[in-house]
C-alpha positions in Angstrom: -6.6 -7.9 -27.6 -3.0 -7.9 -26.0 -2.9 -4.0 -25.7 -6.0 -4.1 -23.8 -5.4 -7.0 -21.6 -3.3 -5.1 -18.8 -6.4 -2.7 -18.4 -8.1 -5.5 -16.7 -8.5 -6.3 -12.9 -6.4 -9.1 -11.3 -9.3 -11.1 -10.7 -10.4 -10.9 -14.5 -7.1 -11.8 -15.6 -6.9 -15.0 -13.3 -10.3 -16.0 -14.8 -9.1 -15.4 -18.3 -5.8 -17.5 -17.6 -7.8 -20.1 -15.8 -10.4 -20.9 -18.9 -7.0 -20.5 -21.2 -8.7 -17.6 -23.0 -5.3 -16.2 -22.6 -1.7 -17.8 -22.1 0.7 -16.5 -19.5 3.3 -15.8 -22.1 0.8 -13.5 -24.1 -0.3 -11.8 -20.8 3.4 -11.2 -19.7 4.4 -10.2 -22.9 1.6 -7.9 -23.0 2.7 -6.3 -19.6 6.4 -6.0 -20.7 5.4 -4.2 -23.7 3.4 -1.7 -21.8 6.4 -1.1 -19.3 8.9 -0.5 -22.3 6.2 2.0 -23.7 5.4 3.8 -20.4 7.4 3.5 -17.7 10.1 5.7 -19.2 7.7 8.4 -18.3 6.5 7.1 -14.9 9.8 5.5 -13.6 7.7 2.8 -11.6 10.2 0.0 -12.0 13.9 -0.1 -10.6 14.5 -3.6 -12.3 12.6 -5.3 -14.8 13.0 -8.9 -14.9 12.0 -9.5 -18.4 13.9 -12.6 -19.4 13.1 -14.4 -16.0 9.5 -13.4 -16.4 9.0 -14.8 -19.9 11.0 -18.1 -19.1 8.5 -18.4 -16.0 5.5 -17.7 -18.3 6.3 -20.4 -20.9 6.9 -22.9 -17.8 3.5 -22.1 -16.3 2.0 -22.5 -19.9 3.5 -26.0 -20.1 2.1 -27.2 -16.4 -0.2 -29.7 -16.3 -2.7 -30.8 -13.2 -3.4 -28.5 -10.6 -2.8 -24.6 -10.9 -2.1 -22.2 -8.3 -4.8 -19.2 -7.5 -2.4 -16.9 -9.3 -1.4 -18.9 -12.2 0.3 -16.8 -15.1 -0.7 -13.7 -13.2 2.2 -10.9 -14.0 2.9 -9.0 -10.5 5.7 -6.9 -9.2 7.1 -6.2 -5.8 8.7 -3.3 -3.9 12.3 -3.4 -4.0 12.8 -4.0 -0.2 11.5 -7.4 -0.8 14.5 -9.9 -1.3 14.3 -11.9 -4.5 16.9 -14.5 -5.0 19.3 -13.6 -7.7 17.8 -10.2 -8.3 19.2 -7.4 -6.8 17.4 -5.7 -4.0 18.2 -2.0 -3.5 15.6 -0.7 -1.1 16.0 2.2 -3.2 18.9 3.2 -1.9 22.5 3.3 -2.7 23.5 1.4 0.4 22.0 -1.8 -1.0 22.4 -1.0 -4.7 24.9 -4.1 -5.3 22.8 -6.6 -2.9 21.6 -9.7 -4.8 20.1 -11.8 -2.0 20.3 -15.6 -2.3 17.0 -16.1 -0.9 13.3 -15.0 -1.8 11.4 -12.8 1.0 8.4 -14.9 2.3 5.8 -12.9 0.3 8.0 -13.4 -2.9 8.0 -17.2 -2.0 4.1 -17.4 -1.7 3.7 -15.4 -5.0 5.8 -17.9 -6.9 4.0 -20.7 -5.2 0.7 -19.3 -6.2 1.9 -19.4 -9.9 2.3 -15.5 -10.3 5.0 -14.3 -13.0 7.3 -11.8 -11.2 7.7 -8.6 -13.7 10.3 -6.8 -11.6 11.1 -4.5 -8.5 9.3 -1.3 -7.8 10.8 1.9 -7.1 10.2 3.3 -3.8 11.2 6.4 -1.3 14.8 5.4 -0.2 14.7 2.7 2.6 10.9 3.3 2.8 11.7 6.4 4.9 9.5 9.0 3.3 6.1 9.5 1.6 6.6 11.0 -2.0 9.0 8.4 -3.9 11.4 11.4 -4.7 14.2 9.0 -5.0 17.7 10.7 -5.4 19.5 7.6 -6.6 17.0 6.1 -9.1 14.8 9.3 -9.8 11.3 10.5 -9.0 8.5 8.1 -9.5 5.7 10.1 -11.4 1.8 10.1 -10.8 0.2 8.5 -13.8 -2.7 10.8 -13.5 -0.4 13.9 -13.6 3.4 13.6 -14.2 3.9 16.5 -12.4 2.6 15.1 -9.1 4.1 12.5 -6.7 2.5 9.1 -6.7 2.8 9.0 -2.8 5.2 6.7 -1.2 7.1 4.8 0.1 5.5 2.4 -2.3 5.0 5.0 -5.0 6.3 2.6 -7.7 3.7 0.1 -6.8 0.9 2.6 -6.8 1.8 4.0 -10.0 2.5 0.6 -11.5 -0.9 -0.5 -10.6 -2.7 2.4 -11.7 -1.1 2.8 -14.8 -1.5 -1.2 -15.6 2.2 -2.1 -15.9 1.4 -5.0 -13.3 -1.7 -6.9 -12.4 -0.9 -6.3 -8.6 1.8 -5.2 -6.4 3.2 -5.9 -3.2 4.2 -2.8 -0.9 5.0 -2.1 2.9 3.2 0.3 5.4 5.1 1.8 8.0 3.2 5.1 8.5 1.1 4.9 5.6 3.1 3.6 2.6 0.7 1.4 1.0 -2.3 3.5 1.6 -0.8 6.8 0.4 0.1 5.6 -2.8 -3.3 3.9 -3.1 -4.8 7.1 -2.5 -2.6 9.3 -4.7 -2.9 6.9 -7.7 -6.7 5.8 -7.7 -6.0 2.2 -6.6 -6.9 -0.2 -3.7 -4.0 -0.3 -0.9 -4.7 -2.9 2.1 -2.4 -2.8 5.2 -3.6 -5.9 7.0 -3.5 -6.3 10.8 0.3 -6.3 12.1 1.4 -10.0 11.7 -1.0 -11.1 9.4 1.7 -11.3 6.5 5.1 -12.4 7.2 7.8 -9.7 7.0 10.7 -12.3 6.4 13.1 -11.0 3.8 11.6 -7.5 3.7 14.2 -4.5 4.5 12.8 -3.2 7.7 12.1 0.5 8.8 10.5 0.3 11.9 10.0 -3.4 13.5 7.1 -2.7 15.5 5.4 -0.5 12.6 6.0 -2.4 9.7 3.2 -4.1 7.5 3.4 -5.8 4.3 0.3 -5.9 2.1 -1.0 -5.4 -1.6 -1.9 -2.7 -3.8 -4.7 -3.5 -6.6 -7.1 -2.2 -8.9 -10.2 -3.3 -6.7 -11.1 -4.8 -3.3 -11.8 -8.2 -4.7 -8.0 -8.1 -6.2 -6.6 -7.1 -2.7 -8.9 -10.2 -1.3 -7.3 -12.5 -3.9 -3.7 -11.3 -3.3 -4.4 -11.5 0.5 -5.5 -15.1 0.5 -2.1 -16.2 -0.9 0.1 -13.8 1.0 -1.5 -14.3 4.8 -0.5 -17.0 7.1 2.1 -17.7 9.9 5.6 -18.0 9.0 8.0 -19.3 11.7 11.0 -17.3 10.4 9.1 -14.1 11.4 8.1 -14.3 15.1 5.7 -11.4 14.8 3.7 -13.1 12.3 0.4 -14.6 13.7 -0.9 -18.0 14.0 -4.6 -16.6 13.9 -6.5 -18.6 11.0 -6.6 -17.3 7.4 -10.1 -16.5 6.2 -11.5 -17.4 3.0 -11.1 -13.5 1.8 -12.3 -14.5 -2.0 -15.7 -15.7 -0.6 -15.8 -13.0 2.2 -15.2 -10.0 -0.1 -18.4 -10.9 -2.0 -20.6 -11.1 1.0 -23.4 -8.3 1.3 -22.3 -5.4 3.6 -25.8 -4.0 4.3 -26.9 -3.7 7.8 -23.2 -3.1 9.0 -22.3 0.1 11.1 -19.7 2.4 10.3 -18.0 4.6 13.1 -16.9 8.0 11.8 -14.4 9.5 14.7 -15.1 12.9 16.0 -11.4 13.6 16.6 -8.6 14.6 14.1 -9.6 12.9 10.9 -12.1 15.9 9.8 -10.0 18.5 11.5 -7.8 19.3 8.6 -9.1 18.7 5.1 -9.1 20.1 1.6 -12.5 21.3 0.5 -12.6 18.7 -2.5 -11.7 16.1 -0.3 -14.3 16.8 2.5 -17.1 16.9 -0.5 -15.6 13.7 -1.9 -16.1 12.0 1.5 -19.2 13.3 2.3 -20.6 11.9 -1.0 -18.9 8.5 0.0 -21.0 8.5 3.3 -24.0 9.2 1.3 -23.5 6.3 -0.8 -22.8 4.0 2.3 -26.3 5.3 3.5 -27.9 4.1 0.2 -26.3 0.8 0.4 -27.9 0.4 4.0 -24.9 0.7 6.2 -25.4 2.9 9.5 -23.1 5.8 9.9 -22.3 6.8 13.5 -19.9 9.2 15.1 -17.5 7.6 17.7 -15.0 9.1 20.0 -11.3 8.1 20.1 -9.7 10.8 22.3 -6.0 10.0 21.6 -6.2 10.5 17.9 -4.9 13.9 17.7 -1.5 12.6 19.3 -1.2 9.4 17.2 1.2 11.1 14.7 3.5 12.4 17.2 3.7 9.0 19.2 4.1 7.4 15.9 7.3 9.3 14.8 8.5 8.8 18.4 8.8 5.2 17.9 9.4 5.0 14.3 12.5 7.3 14.0 14.7 5.8 16.8 13.7 2.1 15.5 14.9 3.2 11.9 17.9 4.6 13.4 19.0 1.8 15.5 18.4 -0.6 12.2 20.7 1.6 10.0 23.4 2.5 12.5 26.0 0.8 11.1 25.6 1.7 7.7 25.0 5.4 8.8 28.6 5.5 10.7 30.4 3.7 7.9 28.6 5.6 4.9 26.8 8.7 5.8 27.0 10.3 2.3 25.7 7.3 0.5 22.2 8.3 2.1 19.9 10.9 0.4 19.7 14.1 2.2 16.2 13.9 3.4 16.8 10.0 5.0 20.2 10.8 6.4 18.6 13.8 8.2 15.9 11.8 9.5 18.5 8.8 10.6 20.3 11.3 12.5 17.4 12.9 14.1 16.1 9.4 15.4 19.3 9.0 17.4 18.6 12.0 19.2 15.0 10.9 20.6 15.1 10.7 24.3 14.4 6.9 25.8 11.5 8.7 28.0 9.8 10.0 24.8 9.4 6.6 23.4 8.2 5.5 26.5 5.5 7.7 26.6 4.8 7.2 22.9 4.4 3.5 23.7 2.0 4.3 26.5 0.0 6.5 24.5 -0.1 3.6 21.6 -1.4 1.3 24.5 -4.1 4.0 25.3 -5.3 4.3 21.7 -5.6 0.8 21.4 -7.8 0.4 24.2 -9.9 3.4 22.9 -10.0 1.8 19.6 -11.2 -1.3 20.8 -14.0 0.5 23.0 -15.0 2.1 19.8 -15.3 -1.4 17.9 -17.8 -2.3 20.4 -20.2 0.1 18.9 -19.2 -0.2 15.2 -18.2 -2.8 12.5 -15.4 -0.4 11.0 -14.3 3.1 10.9 -14.5 5.3 7.7 -12.1 8.2 7.2 -10.9 10.2 4.4 -7.3 8.8 3.1 -5.2 11.9 2.3 -6.2 15.6 3.5 -5.2 16.7 0.0 -4.7 15.2 -3.4 -1.4 14.5 -4.7 1.0 17.1 -4.3 3.3 18.2 -7.1 6.7 16.6 -7.0 8.7 20.0 -6.3 6.4 20.8 -3.5 7.8 21.1 0.0 4.5 22.1 1.6 0.8 22.2 0.7 -2.1 24.4 1.7 -5.2 22.8 3.5 -7.7 25.5 3.9 -6.3 28.0 6.2 -3.4 25.7 7.2 -0.1 25.0 5.6 1.5 21.6 6.2 4.6 20.1 5.4 4.0 17.4 2.4 5.2 14.7 4.8 2.7 15.5 7.8 -0.2 15.9 5.1 0.3 12.7 3.3 0.9 10.4 6.6 -1.5 12.5 8.9 -4.8 10.1 8.5 -2.8 7.2 8.0 -0.4 6.7 11.0 -3.2 6.1 13.4 -3.6 2.6 12.1 -0.1 1.6 11.9 0.4 2.5 15.6 -2.5 0.2 16.6 -1.6 -2.4 14.0 -5.6 -2.4 13.0 -6.1 -3.2 9.3 -7.0 -0.4 7.0 -7.8 -0.4 3.1 -7.5 2.9 0.9 -10.2 2.7 -2.0 -10.7 5.6 -4.3 -13.8 7.8 -3.8 -13.7 10.8 -6.1 -11.6 13.1 -8.2 -10.5 16.8 -7.9 -11.0 19.6 -10.1 -7.6 18.7 -11.8 -8.5 15.2 -12.2 -6.5 13.8 -9.3 -7.7 10.7 -7.3 -9.4 11.4 -3.9 -9.6 8.4 -1.4 -11.3 7.0 1.5 -10.0 4.6 4.1 -11.9 1.8 5.9 -10.3 0.3 9.0 -11.6 -2.7 11.0 -11.1 -4.9 14.1 -7.7 -6.9 14.5 -7.7 -9.8 11.8 -11.1 -8.7 10.5 -10.1 -7.9 7.0 -12.6 -9.9 5.6 -15.1 -7.2 6.9 -13.2 -4.2 5.6 -13.0 -5.8 2.3 -16.3 -6.6 1.7 -17.3 -3.0 2.8 -15.1 -1.7 0.1 -16.3 -4.3 -2.4 -19.8 -3.2 -1.9 -18.9 0.5 -2.2 -17.2 -0.3 -5.5 -20.1 -2.3 -6.9 -22.1 1.1 -6.7 -19.5 3.6 -7.6 -17.2 4.0 -10.9 -14.0 5.6 -9.7 -11.8 2.2 -9.4 -12.9 1.6 -13.3 -11.4 4.9 -14.3 -7.9 5.0 -15.9 -5.2 7.4 -16.0 -5.0 9.2 -19.4 -1.7 8.0 -19.8 -1.9 4.6 -21.7 -5.5 4.5 -21.2 
């Protein structure tokens, strides 16, 4: 039984733990055994905290009385979330020896809910990239095909969840960095509304664009994690005071009768043929589920990626300015180039980008007067090879960074909630995903749409051949 336990969803495991069909110690050992056997190939972890995880699992098994909603559930976090007494590298050489004396807010909430922390997950250096080809800790490999990237920057999280090396993970998303690995690895990635989850104790990339959120096997699992992680934190001035919904109940509500909008602009302009076919099939499934599909217009979408970069790059360069001056050779080549380029972005360009950002927000609000959510493809291509610098998309050739972030950045720029879910496989067996975006703080609606879709499809129950 132990060998098969990690293949279950977080929701299933929480139920097993609640009725004591499995102990926290047995479950933690099962995940640690799996990490030991499989992660030598995937490289999803930078640090595995085996001893403290086993110690915490034993403590939880002795607990009497009220139990938290994640009691005994083994999870992991991206290695830019501060963990007290455990090194937090942010995937960098710059922070290779940092051992925080505090926990990030998301780690505090996981612990308070009874989760067991298995370790810290590999990532693109300083979250500044979309492949997790990390020059300091090695590349993370996609468990569906070890020659492919898992996406980034939360690539370790996406790969670990897909390969069942943790029951759920926490990542960050500045330009798609939760949803890209979710799509590339065939799991669920939720970028909540900007401010829904505290960023206290999370190494920033871009203050006005960073989001924290869960990567899980199902939409129901994402609701379980969001219910724990969401809420106001006075230490993060951007965190919202908005009421936290009962996502675990909302996610199970029927989505029948809702209206989904498909933007005319941008998202369908550049798509791999297999992605286009999978997305069309997903729209057919939504129709069968009695959801209405209508076209909507959001004219500023084609400019969103350019605007996002004009904001993200100088913000990132500002945060890392001191380290860039003092230790330039300790940055990976790609990250150093981006940081140096970010210092050259004119203030007038950033102002223009902020104006575009405001206009895009108004246009999205107008679209949501007609629809309950937007549905679009996640990635324009399946996961590229680790060695690829560019990918062919129909008649066009795009650099890998542009290809993987193209359909993601509009929802970072607007701060709208968006969830990526698997919706197909390519001829080579690689995951294909779709994205559902909603109104501000309406995570409940997009999660119930995603859950309804998963209740009638099988993509989310398929496991990678490695360790299946």
